[in-house]
C-alpha positions as CSV (number, residue, x, y, z in Angstrom):
1,V,32.2,-52.7,38.6
2,N,29.1,-54.3,40.0
3,L,28.5,-51.4,42.6
4,G,26.5,-49.2,39.9
5,G,23.9,-51.8,39.0
6,F,23.5,-52.9,42.8
7,V,23.2,-49.3,44.1
8,L,20.5,-48.6,41.1
9,V,18.5,-51.9,42.1
10,R,18.6,-51.0,45.8
11,F,17.5,-47.5,45.3
12,A,14.9,-48.4,42.5
13,P,11.8,-46.8,44.4
14,L,14.0,-43.7,44.6
15,L,14.7,-43.8,40.8
16,E,11.2,-44.2,39.8
17,Q,10.2,-40.8,41.4
18,A,12.9,-39.0,39.2
19,L,12.1,-39.3,35.5
20,P,14.6,-37.2,34.3
21,A,17.2,-39.1,35.9
22,R,15.9,-42.2,34.3
23,S,15.9,-40.6,31.1
24,V,19.3,-39.7,31.5
25,L,20.1,-43.4,32.3
26,L,18.5,-44.7,29.4
27,L,20.2,-42.4,27.1
28,V,23.6,-43.5,28.5
29,S,23.1,-47.0,29.0
30,A,21.8,-47.5,25.3
31,G,24.7,-45.6,24.0
32,T,27.2,-47.7,26.3
33,V,25.6,-51.0,24.8
34,L,26.0,-50.0,21.2
35,L,29.5,-48.6,21.6
36,A,30.9,-51.1,24.0
37,G,29.2,-54.1,21.9
38,L,30.6,-52.8,18.6
39,V,34.3,-52.6,20.2
40,M,34.0,-55.8,21.8
41,L,33.3,-57.7,18.7
42,T,36.2,-56.0,16.7
43,R,39.0,-56.4,19.4
44,I,41.7,-59.1,18.8
45,S,43.5,-58.8,22.4
46,I,41.5,-61.0,24.8
47,K,42.3,-59.0,27.7
48,V,40.6,-55.7,26.1
49,K,37.9,-57.9,24.5
50,L,36.8,-58.9,28.1
51,A,37.2,-55.5,29.3
52,W,35.0,-54.1,26.7
53,S,32.8,-57.0,27.6
54,T,32.5,-56.0,31.0
55,V,31.5,-52.4,29.9
56,A,28.9,-53.9,27.5
57,Q,27.4,-56.0,30.2
58,M,27.2,-53.1,32.8
59,G,25.8,-50.9,30.1
60,F,23.1,-53.6,29.3
61,M,22.3,-54.1,33.1
62,L,21.6,-50.1,33.4
63,L,19.4,-50.5,30.4
64,E,17.4,-52.8,32.5
65,C,17.2,-50.4,35.3
66,A,16.3,-47.7,33.0
67,A,13.4,-50.1,31.7
68,G,12.0,-50.9,35.0
69,L,13.1,-54.1,35.0
70,Y,14.9,-54.3,38.1
71,L,14.8,-58.0,39.2
72,F,16.2,-58.7,35.7
73,A,19.0,-56.4,36.5
74,A,19.8,-58.3,39.9
75,L,19.7,-61.6,38.1
76,H,21.9,-60.1,35.3
77,L,24.3,-59.1,38.1
78,I,24.7,-62.4,39.5
79,G,24.7,-63.9,36.0
80,H,27.5,-61.7,34.5
81,S,29.8,-62.4,37.7
82,L,29.5,-66.1,37.2
83,Y,30.0,-65.7,33.3
84,K,33.0,-63.4,33.6
85,A,34.7,-65.6,36.2
86,H,34.5,-68.4,33.9
87,A,35.7,-66.1,31.0
88,F,38.9,-64.9,32.6
89,L,39.6,-68.3,34.1
90,S,39.3,-70.1,30.4
91,A,41.1,-67.1,28.6
92,S,44.3,-69.0,28.0
93,S,42.4,-71.3,25.7
94,V,41.8,-68.7,23.3
95,V,45.3,-68.9,22.1
96,R,44.6,-72.9,21.0
97,E,41.1,-72.0,19.6
98,T,42.9,-69.3,17.4
99,R,45.6,-71.5,16.2
100,L,43.1,-74.4,15.3
101,Q,40.9,-71.8,13.5
102,A,43.7,-70.6,11.6
103,L,44.2,-74.0,10.0
104,H,41.0,-73.6,8.2
105,S,38.7,-70.9,6.9
106,P,36.0,-69.8,9.4
107,A,32.4,-71.0,8.5
108,Q,30.3,-67.8,7.9
109,P,26.6,-67.8,9.0
110,A,24.2,-67.9,6.2
111,G,22.6,-64.9,5.3
112,M,18.9,-66.3,5.6
113,S,19.7,-67.7,9.0
114,V,20.8,-64.2,10.6
115,V,17.6,-62.9,9.2
116,L,15.2,-65.6,10.4
117,A,16.9,-66.3,13.7
118,P,15.3,-63.4,15.8
119,V,11.7,-64.7,14.4
120,V,12.4,-68.2,15.5
121,S,13.8,-67.4,18.9
122,L,11.0,-64.7,19.4
123,A,8.3,-67.7,18.6
124,L,10.3,-69.7,21.2
125,V,10.4,-67.2,24.0
126,L,6.7,-66.3,23.5
127,A,5.8,-70.1,23.5
128,L,7.4,-70.6,26.8
129,H,6.4,-67.4,28.3
130,S,2.9,-68.0,27.4
131,A,3.1,-71.5,29.0
132,S,4.4,-70.2,32.3
133,P,1.6,-69.6,34.9
134,H,2.9,-66.2,35.9
135,A,3.6,-63.5,33.5
136,A,7.4,-62.9,34.0
137,W,8.2,-59.9,32.0
138,P,6.5,-57.4,29.4
139,W,6.2,-58.0,25.7
140,W,8.7,-55.9,24.4
141,W,11.3,-57.8,26.8
142,S,10.5,-60.8,25.0
143,G,11.9,-59.4,21.9
144,V,14.7,-58.1,23.6
145,L,15.4,-61.4,24.7
146,A,14.9,-63.0,21.3
147,L,17.5,-60.9,19.8
148,A,20.1,-61.6,22.3
149,W,19.3,-65.4,21.9
150,A,19.4,-65.1,17.9
151,P,23.0,-65.6,17.4
152,L,22.8,-69.2,18.7
153,L,20.4,-69.9,16.0
154,W,22.8,-69.0,13.2
155,L,23.7,-71.6,10.9
156,P,26.7,-72.0,8.5
157,A,26.3,-71.5,5.1
158,S,27.3,-75.4,4.4
159,S,24.8,-78.1,4.7
160,G,25.0,-81.3,6.2
161,T,24.7,-83.2,9.8
162,A,26.8,-80.6,11.3
163,R,24.2,-77.7,10.0
164,V,21.1,-79.9,11.7
165,R,23.3,-80.3,14.7
166,R,23.9,-76.6,15.4
167,A,20.4,-75.9,14.9
168,L,19.2,-78.4,17.4
169,L,21.9,-77.2,20.0
170,G,20.9,-73.6,19.1
171,L,17.0,-74.1,19.8
172,L,18.1,-76.1,23.2
173,G,20.3,-73.3,24.2
174,A,17.8,-70.8,23.5
175,A,15.0,-72.6,25.4
176,A,17.1,-73.3,28.2
177,L,18.1,-69.8,28.6
178,T,14.5,-68.7,28.4
179,L,13.2,-71.3,31.0
180,A,16.2,-70.2,33.6
181,A,15.0,-66.5,33.2
182,L,11.4,-67.7,34.0
183,L,12.7,-69.9,36.9
184,A,15.1,-67.3,38.3
185,H,12.1,-64.9,38.7
186,L,10.6,-67.5,41.3
187,L,13.8,-66.4,43.4
188,P,12.6,-64.6,46.6
189,L,14.9,-61.7,46.2
190,Q,12.3,-59.2,47.2
191,I,12.6,-56.9,44.2
192,A,9.6,-55.4,42.5
193,D,9.6,-54.4,38.8
194,A,8.3,-51.2,37.6
195,P,8.1,-51.4,33.7
196,N,8.1,-48.5,31.7
197,T,6.8,-49.1,27.8
198,W,8.2,-46.3,26.2
199,F,11.6,-46.8,27.8
200,G,11.2,-50.8,26.9
201,V,10.5,-49.8,23.3
202,A,13.9,-47.7,23.4
203,A,15.7,-50.7,24.7
204,L,14.1,-52.8,22.0
205,L,15.4,-50.5,19.3
206,T,18.9,-50.5,21.0
207,M,19.1,-54.2,20.7
208,L,17.7,-54.2,17.4
209,A,20.7,-51.8,16.1
210,L,23.0,-53.7,17.9
211,Y,22.0,-56.9,16.3
212,T,21.8,-55.2,12.8
213,C,25.5,-54.3,13.2
214,M,26.5,-57.9,14.2
215,G,24.7,-59.1,11.2
216,L,26.3,-56.5,8.8
217,L,29.9,-57.7,10.3
218,Q,29.2,-61.2,9.3
219,L,27.2,-60.9,5.9
220,A,28.8,-57.6,4.6
221,P,32.2,-56.9,6.4
222,H,33.5,-54.6,3.3
223,S,30.5,-52.2,3.9
224,M,31.4,-52.0,7.5
225,A,35.2,-51.7,6.9
226,A,35.0,-47.8,8.0
227,W,33.0,-48.5,10.8
228,R,35.1,-51.4,11.7
229,R,38.3,-49.3,12.0
230,R,36.8,-46.9,14.1
231,S,35.2,-49.7,16.6
232,Y,38.6,-51.3,16.7
233,A,40.0,-47.9,17.7
234,G,37.4,-47.5,20.5
235,F,36.0,-44.9,18.5
236,Y,39.0,-43.0,19.6
237,L,37.3,-42.4,23.2
238,D,40.7,-42.7,25.0
239,E,42.4,-40.3,23.0
240,A,39.6,-37.7,23.2
241,Y,39.3,-38.1,27.0
242,T,43.2,-37.8,27.4
243,R,43.0,-34.7,25.5
244,L,40.0,-33.5,27.5
245,A,41.8,-34.5,30.6
246,L,45.2,-32.6,29.5
247,Q,43.3,-29.5,28.6
248,C,41.4,-29.5,32.3
249,W,44.5,-30.4,34.2
250,P,47.7,-29.7,32.2
251,A,50.8,-31.9,33.2
252,H,54.3,-31.0,32.1
253,W,55.7,-34.5,30.8
254,A,59.2,-33.2,30.4
255,P,61.5,-30.8,32.4
256,S,61.7,-27.2,31.4
257,A,64.8,-26.0,29.5
258,R,65.7,-23.7,32.4
259,R,65.2,-26.5,34.9
260,A,67.5,-29.0,32.6
261,A,70.1,-26.7,31.9
262,S,70.5,-25.8,35.7
263,E,70.7,-29.9,36.1
264,L,73.5,-30.0,33.7
265,V,75.7,-27.2,35.3
266,S,74.9,-28.7,38.6
267,D,76.1,-31.9,37.5
268,G,79.0,-30.4,35.9
269,S,80.3,-28.6,38.8
270,R,80.2,-31.8,41.1
271,Q,82.3,-33.5,38.4
């Protein structure tokens, strides 16, 4: 799974010389992030959800390579390996958590928090980045990180101490992730970034589209009912790929009538 990202990071100087290949990588990775991210949000089976999560993470890693942030892609490779190992090892606890959630109605995030979370997250990322003695990433990547951390700042609609605690934990989590990204850039990985502003803006718009879909799924699920059904079905990619594969390489799933008749005659003669 990680081989594609590893190879692109190692061959970054060659990728820099092939702008058409980099453009194709941008389109494929952006489409993968949107498609796999939506499918992951709507699936119920923990095994299928983890599989689509891996697809989305790898697509995001390739999007980083297309934008020229090869150091981020390498760090993402390491972080995803650790996160996915933990996710698989703790997958059994999802059954217990689902049963506990079924005892009460889930707390929906407040609409204002979904709208303001990216703004607060962006202000936090820019403040920490400006306080850093070295410029770790370009301005558009601060927007991508802000959209990625924004769901941590979603607050429940109900008021009380739980809401304040959730806000403090979300701010601490977003700050910790940003500081971890800044400190990780000090690792001697011997990888040089070559950011491309146009490709970076395309990555930012991709992340904004994904965040918008996430917000609509939370705040207006009825308006996204048709998309939710298609997303739950994986946008029927498996069926389309199976049909294409059978058209290219036809397979006989059942024996022909003549062969079946001959087998019956041979069986009758032996009896």
